[in-house]
C-alpha positions in Angstrom: 0.0 0.0 0.0 1.3 3.4 -0.9 0.7 5.0 2.5 2.7 2.2 4.2 5.7 2.6 1.8 5.8 6.3 2.4 5.9 5.9 6.1 8.5 3.2 5.9 10.8 5.4 3.7 10.7 8.1 6.3 11.4 5.8 9.2 14.4 4.1 7.4 15.8 7.5 6.5 15.5 8.7 10.0 17.3 5.6 11.3 20.0 6.1 8.7 20.4 9.7 9.7 21.0 8.5 13.3 23.1 5.4 12.7 24.8 6.1 9.4 24.3 2.4 8.6 23.9 2.2 4.8 21.5 -0.8 5.2 18.8 1.8 6.1 19.5 4.1 3.1 19.6 1.1 0.8 16.3 -0.1 2.1 14.8 3.3 1.6 16.1 3.3 -2.0 14.7 -0.1 -2.6 11.3 1.0 -1.4 11.4 4.1 -3.6 12.5 2.0 -6.6 9.5 -0.2 -6.0 7.2 2.8 -5.9 8.6 4.2 -9.2 8.5 0.8 -10.8 5.1 -0.6 -9.6 3.0 2.2 -8.0 3.6 5.1 -10.5 1.9 4.4 -13.9 3.3 5.1 -17.3 1.4 8.5 -17.5 2.4 9.5 -14.0 -0.7 8.3 -12.3 -0.2 7.1 -8.8 -1.9 3.8 -7.6 -2.8 3.2 -4.0 -1.7 -0.5 -4.0 -0.3 -3.3 -6.0 -2.6 -5.9 -7.6 -2.5 -9.1 -5.4 -3.3 -11.3 -8.5 0.0 -12.8 -9.6 1.3 -15.9 -11.4 1.7 -18.8 -9.0 5.0 -19.8 -10.6 7.4 -17.8 -12.7 6.6 -18.4 -16.4 3.0 -19.3 -15.9 0.2 -17.0 -17.2 -2.6 -18.2 -15.0 -3.0 -15.7 -12.1 -4.2 -16.4 -8.6 -5.1 -14.0 -5.8 -2.0 -13.6 -3.5 0.1 -16.3 -5.1 3.2 -14.1 -5.1 2.9 -13.7 -1.3 2.4 -17.3 -0.4 5.2 -19.6 0.7 5.2 -23.4 1.0 6.1 -25.1 4.2 9.3 -26.3 2.5 10.3 -22.8 1.4 9.9 -21.6 5.0 12.1 -24.5 6.2 14.7 -23.6 3.6 14.8 -19.9 4.4 14.4 -20.0 8.2 16.3 -23.2 8.9 16.4 -24.0 12.6 13.9 -21.1 13.3 11.3 -22.6 11.0 9.5 -24.7 13.6 8.8 -21.7 15.9 7.6 -19.6 12.9 5.4 -22.4 11.6 3.9 -23.1 15.0 3.2 -19.4 15.6 1.4 -19.0 12.2 -0.2 -22.5 12.2 1.6 -23.5 9.0 1.2 -27.1 8.1 3.1 -29.2 5.4 -0.2 -29.7 3.6 -0.5 -25.9 3.1 -3.7 -25.7 5.1 -3.7 -23.4 8.1 -6.1 -22.6 10.8 -7.3 -19.0 10.7 -10.2 -18.5 13.1 -10.1 -14.7 12.6 -11.3 -14.6 9.0 -8.6 -12.4 7.4 -6.5 -12.0 10.5 -3.9 -14.4 11.8 -4.7 -15.7 15.2 -1.9 -16.6 17.6 -1.3 -17.1 21.2 2.3 -16.1 21.4 2.9 -17.1 25.0 1.7 -20.7 24.4 3.8 -21.0 21.2 7.0 -19.7 22.9 6.5 -22.0 25.9 6.6 -25.0 23.6 10.2 -24.1 22.5 
């Protein structure tokens, strides 16, 4: 969402000004690059958000709602390594890809009970 990105750029630049850590200036630049590439249209129009419909796999033309933002259980294992079990428990991620979400579009978690298991 455009309003999120604008706020993030300001925060990262403020942190960069304080710490002088180039990670924060690079992150700000990456966000601004994203805005110029995906949020500002060819005629200069400004979009409020990015379309969530995306190809499930690179090279496929069939689009699916949110496919770009969905990770498999195996991808989480590969990326997070030893931290994957805690993450998967916290977000109810199962190998089958089905997760429990009693809060409609919000993720439910009882952080204390998850942490106590580890």
